[in-house]
N, C-alpha and C positions, 0 to 999 in steps of 0.2 A: 483397108486395101481391101481389092476385091480377090476372092478365092483364089483366081488363076494365078494372081501375081504373089500370093501366100505360098501357093503348090510350088511354084519356080524356085522360091527363096529356101524353103525348108527342103527340098529333095534336090537342091542342086549337089552334086558331085557325091550324092549316097550311094553306096552300093546295094543295098534291098531296100524296098519299101513295100511292107507287106499291111493290107496292099493301097496304092494311091486311091482306087476309085471310095474306098472306106473311108481313107483320110480326108478327103474332099466333102462326104458327107457329114463328116463330123464338124470341119471346119464351116460347112453353110449354117448349120445351125447357129452360129454366132457367137456361143458361150465360150467361155475360155478353156481349153483344154486343160487336164493334167498331165503333165510331160514328166516321167519316172525316167530317172538316171541313178543305177546304184554304182558306188564306189567302195571296194574293200581297200581300208587303210593299211597296206602291207608294207608301206616304205616312208620315210619323210619327205620327198621332193614330189611334187608333178613338174611334168615336164610338156613339151609342144606334141608329142604324140598323144598323151592323155588330154590336151588341151583341145584337141583336135573336137571329139565328143560334148564335151563342155562349151566350145564355140556355139556346135548347134541347138546345145538346148539356150545358149543365151539369144538366140535366133527367134524361137518357140516364145520367149519373153520379151522379148523387143514387139512382138506382134501381139500381145496382151494374152499370152497364155501363161500358165503358171507351173516353176519348176519343181518338182517331187523330186528333191534329192535324198536318196537312201544310203543312209551311211553303213555300209555291213560289218558292223563291229561282233555281231555272231558270226556271219559266215566267214569275216577273216579268219577266225580262229580255225574254220576248215581247212582253209585254202581252198581258191577255184581252180579244178584242173583245165580249164580251157587252154586247149595248145600245148599243154606241158603232156612231156614224155616219161613222166615220173610223178608219183606223189608228193605235193608241196609241204615244206616242212610245217608244224603248226606253229601259230604265237601267243604268246601269254595275252593275257588281258589287259595288261599295264604296258605291253607294247604295241596294244591295237589302239588304247584311249592315247596314247600320248600321238601314234601316226593320224588317228582321227582328229583331234585337237591342229594340228598342222595343217591337213588338209582342208578343213574348214577354213581357217586362214586366207589360204590361197588360191583357193576358189573364187574368193570374194576380188580377185585379180581381173576375174573373166565374167561371172554371173550378176546380175543384180538383186543385191541382197535385201531389198526392202521386204518387209512381210507380206505386201501382197503379191509379191512375183515369186516368193520360194516358199517352201514348207521344206524343212529337214528333219529327218526322222531316222533313228536306229532301229534296224532290224530287230534288236535283240527285245523290243518290246513287243512283240508278238512269236517271235522264234524262241527265245528263253523258256518261256512257260508250257510249252509243246510236251505232252507226257508219251507213254508209249503208245496208248490209244489213238492218239491225234497221228503219230508218226506213223504207225502202220494203216491207218486211213490213207494218209497222203499216199504211201508208196503202193497201196492199192489204184493208185489212179494212171499208173502208168508201167508199161513192159519190159522186161529185160530187153525184149526186142528194139523196142523205143529208143530207149539208151543206146544201142548200140550203132543206132544210125549216124549217131555221132563222129564224125570224123576220127577226133584224138582218140575217143575209147574204141572204135573200131581198129584203127591200126596199131594200138596197145595190147590188143586184145589178141589180134593175130600175130603180133610178133612176141607173143608172151610174155609181156611185162604187166606185172601184177596192178590189178585195178581194184582199191578198195570199195567195199559198199558204201561207207561214207563220201566216196567221191559221186556217184550214183545219186547220193541224196542233195547233192548241191544243185545241180538245176532244178530240182522239185523247190528248196527253199526260196531259190531267186523268183522263180514264178509266184510262191507263196505270197513275196512280197508286193508283187503287182495286183493280188486280189486284196490284200489288206489296205492299199491305199487307194484302190478302186483308180488305176492307170488308163488314159485315155490311149498314151502312146508312148512306146519306152525305148530309149536312145541305147547302143553300144556300139564296140567296133564288130567287125566281121567275125573276130572269134566269139562272140556271144551270141551269135544267130540262134543258135540250138536252144539256149536257155531264154531268150526272148520268144521265142516260138511257145515254149513250154508255158510261159505266162499266159498266152493266148487261150491255150488247152486247159490250164486251170481255172482259169475265168470263165470259161465257155460251162465248164463242168459245174462253177458256182453262181450260175445263173446272171453273171455280169456279160456287158457287150467287149467283144475281143479286143485286146490293145493293139494297136499299129505298130508294126514292129519298122523301125528306120535305124540302119548301120551304116558306120563310115568308115574307111578304108584304115587300116593301122599303119602309122608314117612310118617309111623307113628311115632309119638311124643315119648317123654320118657316116657307118662304114660302107652304105650303099648295099647292104646287104640283108641286114635282120631289123626287127622291127624296133623301133625306139625303145631303148630300157635301159634304166640307171645301171642295174647290173652288169650290163654289156658295155657301159662306157661310152655309148654314142648317141646320148641324149643332149639336149639344150633344155636347162630348167627354166619355169617361168620365173623363178627367184633369183636368178642367176644376176650379176651386175651386167649392164646393159653393152659395157664393151666387150665382155664374155660372151655374149648372145650373141654379138655383129662377129667376131671374131670366130665361132665355130660355125655360124651361117656361110661365112665365105669359103668353108671345108667339104659343102655340100658337094657332092658327086654332080656334075653337069645333067645328067640323064635325070636326077631327082627333081629337078627345079618345077616343072609342071606339078609333080604335088605338092610343093612347099607354096608355090602359088595359091592350089585351090584348097590347101587346109592348115597352114600355118599362119596365113597375115589377116584375117576375116575380110575380103576383100569381098564386093559384092560379085555376082557370077560373071556381070558383064566385062568388068574388070579383068577377072581370071582368063575371061576366054581372048580379050586384047591383048594382055601380056605375053599368053601363051602365042599368040600367031606371032606377035612380032619376034619370039625366040625362033619359032619355027621357021620363020622367015630370015631370019638373021639379020633383022633389023636393028635386035637387041642383043648386045654381045652377052654370053655366060656369067661375065665378072662382073658387067653393069647389073645382070638381073640378081645376081648374090646380092648386091651393095642394097639394090633395093629393099630385097627381102630381111636383108640384117637391119635396115632402117625402119622398118614398117614393123618387125619384131621387138625391137629394141622401146620404139614409142608405143606399143601397145602394151606393154608391162612396168616401163617407168615415165609415161608421159611424154607429151608431143615434145621434140626439140631434141631427146634422149638418142634416136637414132643419128642424127648429124653429126651430135657430139661423141659419140662413139664411131664414127665414120673416119672422123676428124684424129683421133686420137689413133686407130688403127693405121692411119694415112702415116702419121708421125712415127710410129713405130716401127710399120715394115716398109715402106715406102723410101723414107728418111732413114731410118737405121738407127733410129734413136729410140732410147729406154724410154717406158711408159711416165708420165707424169706422176701418177700414183702407183704405189706398189706399195706389199707389206715390209715391215721393216723388223730386226729381230737383232738381238744383243748376244752375240756367243764370247764364250771363253778363251782365251787363247788356246793353242794348241789343239783346235778343234778340228778333227778329221773333215774330209769333204764328203764321204759319205753323211757321215751324223750331220753336216752342215746341209745338206739336201733333202735328209729327212726333215730335220728340224724346221725348216723353211717351209715344208710344204712342195717342193720340187721334186720332190719323188716319195714313192707310197710306202718305201720299206727301204731297210739297209741294204737287202740282196739286191732288188731293184737298183739303188741308187749305185752299188758298183760295178752291175752292168751297163751301165749306161757312162760310168766312169771309164770301163774296159774299151769301150766302142771308139773305135778309131775315126770313125766319122765325128765325132766330137761334138755331140749336141750339148755339153754342160759348158759355159763359159762363164769366166770371171774378168768385170771389167772389160768385155768386148774379146780376150784371150782363152784360147781353149784350154780345156782342164782335163789333161787325161792323167791316169792311173792314180795311184795314191797319193799320201801327204797329207799337210796340213794348211788350212787357211791362215794365211800370212794376217798378221795385226794389222788395224785400220778400218775403215770403210770401204765395200764395195758391194757391187752391182753383181749379183749372181742371176744365170738364165739357163733355162732348161726348154731346148727346143724353142718353137716362137712364140707361144703367149705365156710360158710361166716365168715371172720375175719375183725377185725378192734384193731388197737391200741389208747387208750385215753390217753391223759395227764390232768387230774381232777385237779382244781384249779391254 
């Protein structure tokens, strides 16, 4: 593929490219680039927000370049302060190792995991052996004033919010990763821009050619306001069932559709532009656009045909008002209270929440299609319980 076409594909819908002329020069050499992405394993699941940068890395792989995936097992225990208004809690080594194993499994749904296309490293390889002399040498390479150029640090400093010296170390450690693996390109979300540029700085100090910095947008979650995050509950997980993914996509606020076209579908730039133009012109209804995105996402993570099946089940439940054909089943003893039943079946995350929804006069909880309100026990027999539009369970009581 010619360099112009590669640039078009690799930089489409990116936010920062530092710099495109440098990237062109590297591509013109005709040798595979080492494209770094660092991930700190701080949770158990990967969602569509994180998949944005993983998909970009896959584009580089598909064009013949090598992904260098850095599992930040050392830095995860420090906690990346990027975009945070307070110091993050530190994780134990056992937690980080468990999350790292889960991450590697899940990225296999997006990246080409063949040995010639990916190199997986843990940054504890080179960061754990650092002694005090190494740390002092590292800190001498950047000033406090330079650190305070970072938006989140500057804001916290101005607001009198504590910033630990350990947090100042984080960008330097991430930048050290780039030096150690000789990265040609580093990818990240827009909240990583400062850290990625720090990689260029330390590479130059080490006598290496500075890496290209390429950032992608932070995908806004289902609430339509904040970036997608598992802790906020506004996420779509790559490991979730196809039906759950499709149903969540149908809840995307209409104004977010162009962002999801560009960053959640893996469509080529021309298709993104075409679908976006149809939506803007009114020839594509937002509901139809959401269905298209929902089918695409389900197919991406569950194989061709999963999207059509998920849409058919969605129609059966939401248009035909039928219960899902497949739902979890539970055995409950006679006399089980409604609140306990909701918690046991996973229809409510806590007993407190269960009591709140049972008190709701809007009646979000139903049993066999009838609204459940107030206290009491679940009658003996087999029943279908429903909480809201997407949470269902079959219970056998007694």
